[in-house]
mmJSON file of the N, C-alpha and C atoms, coordinates in Angstrom:
{"data_MODEL":{"atom_site":{
"group_PDB":["ATOM","ATOM","ATOM","ATOM","ATOM","ATOM","ATOM","ATOM","ATOM","ATOM","ATOM","ATOM","ATOM","ATOM","ATOM","ATOM","ATOM","ATOM","ATOM","ATOM","ATOM","ATOM","ATOM","ATOM","ATOM","ATOM","ATOM","ATOM","ATOM","ATOM","ATOM","ATOM","ATOM","ATOM","ATOM","ATOM","ATOM","ATOM","ATOM","ATOM","ATOM","ATOM","ATOM","ATOM","ATOM","ATOM","ATOM","ATOM","ATOM","ATOM","ATOM","ATOM","ATOM","ATOM","ATOM","ATOM","ATOM","ATOM","ATOM","ATOM","ATOM","ATOM","ATOM","ATOM","ATOM","ATOM","ATOM","ATOM","ATOM","ATOM","ATOM","ATOM","ATOM","ATOM","ATOM","ATOM","ATOM","ATOM","ATOM","ATOM","ATOM","ATOM","ATOM","ATOM","ATOM","ATOM","ATOM","ATOM","ATOM","ATOM","ATOM","ATOM","ATOM","ATOM","ATOM","ATOM","ATOM","ATOM","ATOM","ATOM","ATOM","ATOM","ATOM","ATOM","ATOM","ATOM","ATOM","ATOM","ATOM","ATOM","ATOM","ATOM","ATOM","ATOM","ATOM","ATOM","ATOM","ATOM","ATOM","ATOM","ATOM","ATOM","ATOM","ATOM","ATOM","ATOM","ATOM","ATOM","ATOM","ATOM","ATOM","ATOM","ATOM","ATOM","ATOM","ATOM","ATOM","ATOM","ATOM","ATOM","ATOM","ATOM","ATOM","ATOM","ATOM","ATOM","ATOM","ATOM","ATOM","ATOM","ATOM","ATOM","ATOM","ATOM","ATOM","ATOM","ATOM","ATOM","ATOM","ATOM","ATOM","ATOM","ATOM","ATOM","ATOM","ATOM","ATOM","ATOM","ATOM","ATOM","ATOM","ATOM","ATOM","ATOM","ATOM","ATOM","ATOM","ATOM","ATOM","ATOM","ATOM","ATOM","ATOM","ATOM","ATOM","ATOM","ATOM","ATOM","ATOM","ATOM","ATOM","ATOM"],
"id":[1,2,3,4,5,6,7,8,9,10,11,12,13,14,15,16,17,18,19,20,21,22,23,24,25,26,27,28,29,30,31,32,33,34,35,36,37,38,39,40,41,42,43,44,45,46,47,48,49,50,51,52,53,54,55,56,57,58,59,60,61,62,63,64,65,66,67,68,69,70,71,72,73,74,75,76,77,78,79,80,81,82,83,84,85,86,87,88,89,90,91,92,93,94,95,96,97,98,99,100,101,102,103,104,105,106,107,108,109,110,111,112,113,114,115,116,117,118,119,120,121,122,123,124,125,126,127,128,129,130,131,132,133,134,135,136,137,138,139,140,141,142,143,144,145,146,147,148,149,150,151,152,153,154,155,156,157,158,159,160,161,162,163,164,165,166,167,168,169,170,171,172,173,174,175,176,177,178,179,180,181,182,183,184,185,186,187,188,189,190,191,192],
"type_symbol":["N","C","C","N","C","C","N","C","C","N","C","C","N","C","C","N","C","C","N","C","C","N","C","C","N","C","C","N","C","C","N","C","C","N","C","C","N","C","C","N","C","C","N","C","C","N","C","C","N","C","C","N","C","C","N","C","C","N","C","C","N","C","C","N","C","C","N","C","C","N","C","C","N","C","C","N","C","C","N","C","C","N","C","C","N","C","C","N","C","C","N","C","C","N","C","C","N","C","C","N","C","C","N","C","C","N","C","C","N","C","C","N","C","C","N","C","C","N","C","C","N","C","C","N","C","C","N","C","C","N","C","C","N","C","C","N","C","C","N","C","C","N","C","C","N","C","C","N","C","C","N","C","C","N","C","C","N","C","C","N","C","C","N","C","C","N","C","C","N","C","C","N","C","C","N","C","C","N","C","C","N","C","C","N","C","C","N","C","C","N","C","C"],
"label_atom_id":["N","CA","C","N","CA","C","N","CA","C","N","CA","C","N","CA","C","N","CA","C","N","CA","C","N","CA","C","N","CA","C","N","CA","C","N","CA","C","N","CA","C","N","CA","C","N","CA","C","N","CA","C","N","CA","C","N","CA","C","N","CA","C","N","CA","C","N","CA","C","N","CA","C","N","CA","C","N","CA","C","N","CA","C","N","CA","C","N","CA","C","N","CA","C","N","CA","C","N","CA","C","N","CA","C","N","CA","C","N","CA","C","N","CA","C","N","CA","C","N","CA","C","N","CA","C","N","CA","C","N","CA","C","N","CA","C","N","CA","C","N","CA","C","N","CA","C","N","CA","C","N","CA","C","N","CA","C","N","CA","C","N","CA","C","N","CA","C","N","CA","C","N","CA","C","N","CA","C","N","CA","C","N","CA","C","N","CA","C","N","CA","C","N","CA","C","N","CA","C","N","CA","C","N","CA","C","N","CA","C","N","CA","C","N","CA","C","N","CA","C","N","CA","C"],
"label_alt_id":[null,null,null,null,null,null,null,null,null,null,null,null,null,null,null,null,null,null,null,null,null,null,null,null,null,null,null,null,null,null,null,null,null,null,null,null,null,null,null,null,null,null,null,null,null,null,null,null,null,null,null,null,null,null,null,null,null,null,null,null,null,null,null,null,null,null,null,null,null,null,null,null,null,null,null,null,null,null,null,null,null,null,null,null,null,null,null,null,null,null,null,null,null,null,null,null,null,null,null,null,null,null,null,null,null,null,null,null,null,null,null,null,null,null,null,null,null,null,null,null,null,null,null,null,null,null,null,null,null,null,null,null,null,null,null,null,null,null,null,null,null,null,null,null,null,null,null,null,null,null,null,null,null,null,null,null,null,null,null,null,null,null,null,null,null,null,null,null,null,null,null,null,null,null,null,null,null,null,null,null,null,null,null,null,null,null,null,null,null,null,null,null],
"label_comp_id":["MET","MET","MET","ALA","ALA","ALA","VAL","VAL","VAL","VAL","VAL","VAL","ILE","ILE","ILE","VAL","VAL","VAL","GLU","GLU","GLU","MET","MET","MET","TRP","TRP","TRP","GLN","GLN","GLN","GLY","GLY","GLY","ARG","ARG","ARG","THR","THR","THR","VAL","VAL","VAL","GLU","GLU","GLU","GLN","GLN","GLN","LYS","LYS","LYS","ARG","ARG","ARG","LYS","LYS","LYS","LEU","LEU","LEU","VAL","VAL","VAL","GLU","GLU","GLU","VAL","VAL","VAL","ILE","ILE","ILE","THR","THR","THR","ALA","ALA","ALA","ALA","ALA","ALA","MET","MET","MET","LYS","LYS","LYS","LYS","LYS","LYS","HIS","HIS","HIS","CYS","CYS","CYS","GLY","GLY","GLY","ALA","ALA","ALA","ARG","ARG","ARG","THR","THR","THR","GLU","GLU","GLU","HIS","HIS","HIS","LEU","LEU","LEU","HIS","HIS","HIS","VAL","VAL","VAL","ILE","ILE","ILE","ILE","ILE","ILE","HIS","HIS","HIS","ASP","ASP","ASP","VAL","VAL","VAL","PRO","PRO","PRO","LYS","LYS","LYS","GLU","GLU","GLU","SER","SER","SER","TRP","TRP","TRP","GLY","GLY","GLY","ARG","ARG","ARG","ASP","ASP","ASP","GLY","GLY","GLY","LYS","LYS","LYS","LEU","LEU","LEU","ALA","ALA","ALA","ALA","ALA","ALA","ASP","ASP","ASP","GLU","GLU","GLU","LYS","LYS","LYS","ASN","ASN","ASN","LYS","LYS","LYS"],
"label_asym_id":["A","A","A","A","A","A","A","A","A","A","A","A","A","A","A","A","A","A","A","A","A","A","A","A","A","A","A","A","A","A","A","A","A","A","A","A","A","A","A","A","A","A","A","A","A","A","A","A","A","A","A","A","A","A","A","A","A","A","A","A","A","A","A","A","A","A","A","A","A","A","A","A","A","A","A","A","A","A","A","A","A","A","A","A","A","A","A","A","A","A","A","A","A","A","A","A","A","A","A","A","A","A","A","A","A","A","A","A","A","A","A","A","A","A","A","A","A","A","A","A","A","A","A","A","A","A","A","A","A","A","A","A","A","A","A","A","A","A","A","A","A","A","A","A","A","A","A","A","A","A","A","A","A","A","A","A","A","A","A","A","A","A","A","A","A","A","A","A","A","A","A","A","A","A","A","A","A","A","A","A","A","A","A","A","A","A","A","A","A","A","A","A"],
"label_entity_id":["1","1","1","1","1","1","1","1","1","1","1","1","1","1","1","1","1","1","1","1","1","1","1","1","1","1","1","1","1","1","1","1","1","1","1","1","1","1","1","1","1","1","1","1","1","1","1","1","1","1","1","1","1","1","1","1","1","1","1","1","1","1","1","1","1","1","1","1","1","1","1","1","1","1","1","1","1","1","1","1","1","1","1","1","1","1","1","1","1","1","1","1","1","1","1","1","1","1","1","1","1","1","1","1","1","1","1","1","1","1","1","1","1","1","1","1","1","1","1","1","1","1","1","1","1","1","1","1","1","1","1","1","1","1","1","1","1","1","1","1","1","1","1","1","1","1","1","1","1","1","1","1","1","1","1","1","1","1","1","1","1","1","1","1","1","1","1","1","1","1","1","1","1","1","1","1","1","1","1","1","1","1","1","1","1","1","1","1","1","1","1","1"],
"label_seq_id":[1,1,1,2,2,2,3,3,3,4,4,4,5,5,5,6,6,6,7,7,7,8,8,8,9,9,9,10,10,10,11,11,11,12,12,12,13,13,13,14,14,14,15,15,15,16,16,16,17,17,17,18,18,18,19,19,19,20,20,20,21,21,21,22,22,22,23,23,23,24,24,24,25,25,25,26,26,26,27,27,27,28,28,28,29,29,29,30,30,30,31,31,31,32,32,32,33,33,33,34,34,34,35,35,35,36,36,36,37,37,37,38,38,38,39,39,39,40,40,40,41,41,41,42,42,42,43,43,43,44,44,44,45,45,45,46,46,46,47,47,47,48,48,48,49,49,49,50,50,50,51,51,51,52,52,52,53,53,53,54,54,54,55,55,55,56,56,56,57,57,57,58,58,58,59,59,59,60,60,60,61,61,61,62,62,62,63,63,63,64,64,64],
"pdbx_PDB_ins_code":[null,null,null,null,null,null,null,null,null,null,null,null,null,null,null,null,null,null,null,null,null,null,null,null,null,null,null,null,null,null,null,null,null,null,null,null,null,null,null,null,null,null,null,null,null,null,null,null,null,null,null,null,null,null,null,null,null,null,null,null,null,null,null,null,null,null,null,null,null,null,null,null,null,null,null,null,null,null,null,null,null,null,null,null,null,null,null,null,null,null,null,null,null,null,null,null,null,null,null,null,null,null,null,null,null,null,null,null,null,null,null,null,null,null,null,null,null,null,null,null,null,null,null,null,null,null,null,null,null,null,null,null,null,null,null,null,null,null,null,null,null,null,null,null,null,null,null,null,null,null,null,null,null,null,null,null,null,null,null,null,null,null,null,null,null,null,null,null,null,null,null,null,null,null,null,null,null,null,null,null,null,null,null,null,null,null,null,null,null,null,null,null],
"Cartn_x":[0.846,0.0,0.888,0.443,1.144,0.128,0.586,-0.254,0.507,-0.152,0.404,-0.482,0.133,-0.619,-0.223,-1.208,-1.0,-1.619,-0.826,-1.347,-1.241,-2.367,-2.396,-3.493,-3.386,-4.409,-5.758,-6.792,-8.15,-8.371,-9.344,-9.745,-9.726,-9.163,-9.178,-10.544,-10.912,-12.203,-12.102,-13.254,-13.287,-12.627,-12.841,-12.217,-10.689,-10.155,-8.702,-8.17,-8.881,-8.457,-8.546,-9.579,-9.75,-8.55,-8.162,-7.013,-5.721,-5.572,-4.383,-4.261,-5.351,-5.346,-4.989,-5.515,-5.211,-3.714,-3.114,-1.701,-0.77,-1.129,-0.318,-0.367,-1.553,-1.706,-0.88,-0.956,-0.183,1.316,1.77,3.191,3.665,2.867,3.246,3.31,2.391,2.414,3.659,3.928,5.047,6.404,6.581,7.904,8.178,7.118,7.317,6.751,6.077,5.49,4.307,3.687,2.552,1.36,0.681,-0.562,-1.675,-2.328,-3.289,-4.442,-4.81,-5.917,-5.501,-4.214,-3.713,-3.137,-3.295,-2.749,-3.83,-3.512,-4.428,-3.808,-4.594,-4.171,-5.093,-4.51,-5.279,-4.939,-5.962,-5.766,-6.255,-5.353,-5.713,-5.844,-7.039,-7.266,-7.046,-6.062,-5.707,-6.086,-6.876,-7.194,-5.947,-5.879,-4.7,-4.458,-5.501,-5.297,-4.701,-4.535,-3.905,-2.56,-1.991,-0.736,0.19,1.359,2.316,3.618,4.27,5.603,6.305,7.581,8.395,7.886,7.38,6.938,5.586,4.842,3.545,2.508,1.259,0.171,-0.01,-0.277,-0.522,-1.715,-2.687,-3.873,-3.527,-2.378,-1.968,-1.138,-0.742,0.082,-0.774,-0.228,-0.912,-0.814,-1.855,-1.879,-1.631,-2.138,-1.962,-3.295],
"Cartn_y":[-1.18,0.0,1.239,2.253,3.537,4.646,5.696,6.863,8.101,8.939,10.22,11.294,12.206,13.303,14.605,15.337,16.63,17.692,18.664,19.787,21.026,21.706,22.904,23.832,25.065,26.031,25.637,26.011,25.798,26.57,26.121,26.882,26.099,24.898,24.113,23.486,23.305,22.696,21.178,20.542,19.078,18.509,19.133,18.645,18.738,19.814,19.939,18.851,18.589,17.535,16.164,15.95,14.681,14.428,15.436,15.303,15.092,15.804,15.643,14.208,13.643,12.255,11.304,11.576,10.725,10.743,11.939,12.005,11.508,11.744,11.198,9.678,9.129,7.678,7.103,7.72,7.25,7.329,8.412,8.572,7.538,7.285,6.293,4.894,4.607,3.305,3.184,4.21,4.181,4.182,5.059,5.276,4.465,4.026,3.311,1.893,1.546,0.216,0.026,1.117,1.027,0.356,-0.465,-1.062,-0.06,0.355,1.454,1.142,-0.113,-0.466,-0.356,-0.195,-0.064,1.319,2.227,3.578,4.542,5.276,6.289,7.664,8.585,9.976,10.805,11.517,12.322,13.781,14.584,16.02,16.775,17.53,18.402,19.824,20.359,21.757,22.606,23.464,24.277,25.73,26.348,27.762,28.623,29.693,30.558,31.136,31.276,31.805,30.764,29.532,28.47,28.052,28.871,28.533,29.73,29.531,30.619,30.315,31.354,31.212,32.554,32.503,33.708,34.623,34.021,34.788,35.467,35.152,35.799,34.761,35.094,34.244,34.442,33.362,33.447,34.349,34.379,35.219,36.703,37.061,38.477,38.907,37.956,38.291,38.9,39.85,40.52,39.665,39.727,39.094,37.593,36.916,35.461,34.783],
"Cartn_z":[0.0,0.0,0.0,-0.7,-0.711,-0.476,0.183,0.454,0.003,-0.783,-1.196,-0.59,0.15,0.77,0.097,-0.372,-1.02,-0.128,0.255,1.037,0.174,0.007,-0.822,-0.34,-0.79,-0.409,-0.973,-0.27,-0.751,-2.04,-2.816,-3.986,-5.29,-5.288,-6.513,-6.707,-7.956,-8.264,-8.119,-8.078,-8.029,-9.28,-10.428,-11.658,-11.59,-11.036,-10.874,-9.951,-8.867,-7.936,-8.589,-9.38,-10.089,-11.01,-11.769,-12.67,-11.885,-10.772,-9.944,-9.448,-8.966,-8.491,-9.635,-10.823,-11.98,-12.319,-12.372,-12.77,-11.667,-10.42,-9.319,-9.356,-9.562,-9.632,-10.774,-11.953,-13.102,-12.832,-12.209,-11.905,-10.887,-9.883,-8.875,-9.479,-10.385,-11.055,-11.934,-12.733,-13.674,-12.983,-12.019,-11.438,-10.176,-9.506,-8.24,-8.256,-9.34,-9.411,-8.482,-8.075,-7.148,-7.832,-7.097,-7.583,-7.317,-8.372,-8.246,-7.299,-7.213,-6.307,-4.84,-4.593,-3.226,-2.951,-3.9,-3.766,-3.283,-2.257,-1.721,-1.94,-2.468,-2.613,-1.735,-0.793,0.151,-0.088,-0.316,-0.549,0.679,1.267,2.384,1.854,1.883,1.513,2.76,2.701,3.862,3.577,4.445,4.235,4.403,3.635,3.676,5.065,5.865,7.218,8.161,7.654,8.449,7.869,6.994,6.321,6.441,6.967,7.094,6.389,5.906,5.33,5.425,5.598,5.708,6.821,7.891,9.052,8.914,7.849,7.614,7.232,7.523,7.051,5.55,4.861,3.42,3.129,4.034,3.837,3.832,4.419,4.472,3.277,2.44,1.283,0.177,-0.498,-1.607,-2.862,-3.668,-5.003,-4.957,-3.987,-3.927,-3.978],
"occupancy":[1.0,1.0,1.0,1.0,1.0,1.0,1.0,1.0,1.0,1.0,1.0,1.0,1.0,1.0,1.0,1.0,1.0,1.0,1.0,1.0,1.0,1.0,1.0,1.0,1.0,1.0,1.0,1.0,1.0,1.0,1.0,1.0,1.0,1.0,1.0,1.0,1.0,1.0,1.0,1.0,1.0,1.0,1.0,1.0,1.0,1.0,1.0,1.0,1.0,1.0,1.0,1.0,1.0,1.0,1.0,1.0,1.0,1.0,1.0,1.0,1.0,1.0,1.0,1.0,1.0,1.0,1.0,1.0,1.0,1.0,1.0,1.0,1.0,1.0,1.0,1.0,1.0,1.0,1.0,1.0,1.0,1.0,1.0,1.0,1.0,1.0,1.0,1.0,1.0,1.0,1.0,1.0,1.0,1.0,1.0,1.0,1.0,1.0,1.0,1.0,1.0,1.0,1.0,1.0,1.0,1.0,1.0,1.0,1.0,1.0,1.0,1.0,1.0,1.0,1.0,1.0,1.0,1.0,1.0,1.0,1.0,1.0,1.0,1.0,1.0,1.0,1.0,1.0,1.0,1.0,1.0,1.0,1.0,1.0,1.0,1.0,1.0,1.0,1.0,1.0,1.0,1.0,1.0,1.0,1.0,1.0,1.0,1.0,1.0,1.0,1.0,1.0,1.0,1.0,1.0,1.0,1.0,1.0,1.0,1.0,1.0,1.0,1.0,1.0,1.0,1.0,1.0,1.0,1.0,1.0,1.0,1.0,1.0,1.0,1.0,1.0,1.0,1.0,1.0,1.0,1.0,1.0,1.0,1.0,1.0,1.0,1.0,1.0,1.0,1.0,1.0,1.0],
"B_iso_or_equiv":[0.0,0.0,0.0,0.0,0.0,0.0,0.0,0.0,0.0,0.0,0.0,0.0,0.0,0.0,0.0,0.0,0.0,0.0,0.0,0.0,0.0,0.0,0.0,0.0,0.0,0.0,0.0,0.0,0.0,0.0,0.0,0.0,0.0,0.0,0.0,0.0,0.0,0.0,0.0,0.0,0.0,0.0,0.0,0.0,0.0,0.0,0.0,0.0,0.0,0.0,0.0,0.0,0.0,0.0,0.0,0.0,0.0,0.0,0.0,0.0,0.0,0.0,0.0,0.0,0.0,0.0,0.0,0.0,0.0,0.0,0.0,0.0,0.0,0.0,0.0,0.0,0.0,0.0,0.0,0.0,0.0,0.0,0.0,0.0,0.0,0.0,0.0,0.0,0.0,0.0,0.0,0.0,0.0,0.0,0.0,0.0,0.0,0.0,0.0,0.0,0.0,0.0,0.0,0.0,0.0,0.0,0.0,0.0,0.0,0.0,0.0,0.0,0.0,0.0,0.0,0.0,0.0,0.0,0.0,0.0,0.0,0.0,0.0,0.0,0.0,0.0,0.0,0.0,0.0,0.0,0.0,0.0,0.0,0.0,0.0,0.0,0.0,0.0,0.0,0.0,0.0,0.0,0.0,0.0,0.0,0.0,0.0,0.0,0.0,0.0,0.0,0.0,0.0,0.0,0.0,0.0,0.0,0.0,0.0,0.0,0.0,0.0,0.0,0.0,0.0,0.0,0.0,0.0,0.0,0.0,0.0,0.0,0.0,0.0,0.0,0.0,0.0,0.0,0.0,0.0,0.0,0.0,0.0,0.0,0.0,0.0,0.0,0.0,0.0,0.0,0.0,0.0],
"pdbx_formal_charge":[null,null,null,null,null,null,null,null,null,null,null,null,null,null,null,null,null,null,null,null,null,null,null,null,null,null,null,null,null,null,null,null,null,null,null,null,null,null,null,null,null,null,null,null,null,null,null,null,null,null,null,null,null,null,null,null,null,null,null,null,null,null,null,null,null,null,null,null,null,null,null,null,null,null,null,null,null,null,null,null,null,null,null,null,null,null,null,null,null,null,null,null,null,null,null,null,null,null,null,null,null,null,null,null,null,null,null,null,null,null,null,null,null,null,null,null,null,null,null,null,null,null,null,null,null,null,null,null,null,null,null,null,null,null,null,null,null,null,null,null,null,null,null,null,null,null,null,null,null,null,null,null,null,null,null,null,null,null,null,null,null,null,null,null,null,null,null,null,null,null,null,null,null,null,null,null,null,null,null,null,null,null,null,null,null,null,null,null,null,null,null,null],
"auth_seq_id":[1,1,1,2,2,2,3,3,3,4,4,4,5,5,5,6,6,6,7,7,7,8,8,8,9,9,9,10,10,10,11,11,11,12,12,12,13,13,13,14,14,14,15,15,15,16,16,16,17,17,17,18,18,18,19,19,19,20,20,20,21,21,21,22,22,22,23,23,23,24,24,24,25,25,25,26,26,26,27,27,27,28,28,28,29,29,29,30,30,30,31,31,31,32,32,32,33,33,33,34,34,34,35,35,35,36,36,36,37,37,37,38,38,38,39,39,39,40,40,40,41,41,41,42,42,42,43,43,43,44,44,44,45,45,45,46,46,46,47,47,47,48,48,48,49,49,49,50,50,50,51,51,51,52,52,52,53,53,53,54,54,54,55,55,55,56,56,56,57,57,57,58,58,58,59,59,59,60,60,60,61,61,61,62,62,62,63,63,63,64,64,64],
"auth_comp_id":["MET","MET","MET","ALA","ALA","ALA","VAL","VAL","VAL","VAL","VAL","VAL","ILE","ILE","ILE","VAL","VAL","VAL","GLU","GLU","GLU","MET","MET","MET","TRP","TRP","TRP","GLN","GLN","GLN","GLY","GLY","GLY","ARG","ARG","ARG","THR","THR","THR","VAL","VAL","VAL","GLU","GLU","GLU","GLN","GLN","GLN","LYS","LYS","LYS","ARG","ARG","ARG","LYS","LYS","LYS","LEU","LEU","LEU","VAL","VAL","VAL","GLU","GLU","GLU","VAL","VAL","VAL","ILE","ILE","ILE","THR","THR","THR","ALA","ALA","ALA","ALA","ALA","ALA","MET","MET","MET","LYS","LYS","LYS","LYS","LYS","LYS","HIS","HIS","HIS","CYS","CYS","CYS","GLY","GLY","GLY","ALA","ALA","ALA","ARG","ARG","ARG","THR","THR","THR","GLU","GLU","GLU","HIS","HIS","HIS","LEU","LEU","LEU","HIS","HIS","HIS","VAL","VAL","VAL","ILE","ILE","ILE","ILE","ILE","ILE","HIS","HIS","HIS","ASP","ASP","ASP","VAL","VAL","VAL","PRO","PRO","PRO","LYS","LYS","LYS","GLU","GLU","GLU","SER","SER","SER","TRP","TRP","TRP","GLY","GLY","GLY","ARG","ARG","ARG","ASP","ASP","ASP","GLY","GLY","GLY","LYS","LYS","LYS","LEU","LEU","LEU","ALA","ALA","ALA","ALA","ALA","ALA","ASP","ASP","ASP","GLU","GLU","GLU","LYS","LYS","LYS","ASN","ASN","ASN","LYS","LYS","LYS"],
"auth_asym_id":["A","A","A","A","A","A","A","A","A","A","A","A","A","A","A","A","A","A","A","A","A","A","A","A","A","A","A","A","A","A","A","A","A","A","A","A","A","A","A","A","A","A","A","A","A","A","A","A","A","A","A","A","A","A","A","A","A","A","A","A","A","A","A","A","A","A","A","A","A","A","A","A","A","A","A","A","A","A","A","A","A","A","A","A","A","A","A","A","A","A","A","A","A","A","A","A","A","A","A","A","A","A","A","A","A","A","A","A","A","A","A","A","A","A","A","A","A","A","A","A","A","A","A","A","A","A","A","A","A","A","A","A","A","A","A","A","A","A","A","A","A","A","A","A","A","A","A","A","A","A","A","A","A","A","A","A","A","A","A","A","A","A","A","A","A","A","A","A","A","A","A","A","A","A","A","A","A","A","A","A","A","A","A","A","A","A","A","A","A","A","A","A"],
"auth_atom_id":["N","CA","C","N","CA","C","N","CA","C","N","CA","C","N","CA","C","N","CA","C","N","CA","C","N","CA","C","N","CA","C","N","CA","C","N","CA","C","N","CA","C","N","CA","C","N","CA","C","N","CA","C","N","CA","C","N","CA","C","N","CA","C","N","CA","C","N","CA","C","N","CA","C","N","CA","C","N","CA","C","N","CA","C","N","CA","C","N","CA","C","N","CA","C","N","CA","C","N","CA","C","N","CA","C","N","CA","C","N","CA","C","N","CA","C","N","CA","C","N","CA","C","N","CA","C","N","CA","C","N","CA","C","N","CA","C","N","CA","C","N","CA","C","N","CA","C","N","CA","C","N","CA","C","N","CA","C","N","CA","C","N","CA","C","N","CA","C","N","CA","C","N","CA","C","N","CA","C","N","CA","C","N","CA","C","N","CA","C","N","CA","C","N","CA","C","N","CA","C","N","CA","C","N","CA","C","N","CA","C","N","CA","C","N","CA","C","N","CA","C","N","CA","C"],
"pdbx_PDB_model_num":[1,1,1,1,1,1,1,1,1,1,1,1,1,1,1,1,1,1,1,1,1,1,1,1,1,1,1,1,1,1,1,1,1,1,1,1,1,1,1,1,1,1,1,1,1,1,1,1,1,1,1,1,1,1,1,1,1,1,1,1,1,1,1,1,1,1,1,1,1,1,1,1,1,1,1,1,1,1,1,1,1,1,1,1,1,1,1,1,1,1,1,1,1,1,1,1,1,1,1,1,1,1,1,1,1,1,1,1,1,1,1,1,1,1,1,1,1,1,1,1,1,1,1,1,1,1,1,1,1,1,1,1,1,1,1,1,1,1,1,1,1,1,1,1,1,1,1,1,1,1,1,1,1,1,1,1,1,1,1,1,1,1,1,1,1,1,1,1,1,1,1,1,1,1,1,1,1,1,1,1,1,1,1,1,1,1,1,1,1,1,1,1]
}}}
């Protein structure tokens, strides 16, 4: 069994997540020999007010 966890800011559509799961699954199968029926992809949508970098909240950054 393999688990891939993706953490990203909220805001992606279900279709974007669907495609992401498809390409991650294909890459894991091709490059790692993962059996797709045993591969789990977990997407954590994190609000910008819960994500910090460079000493600031992402929600406080301009144009992001």
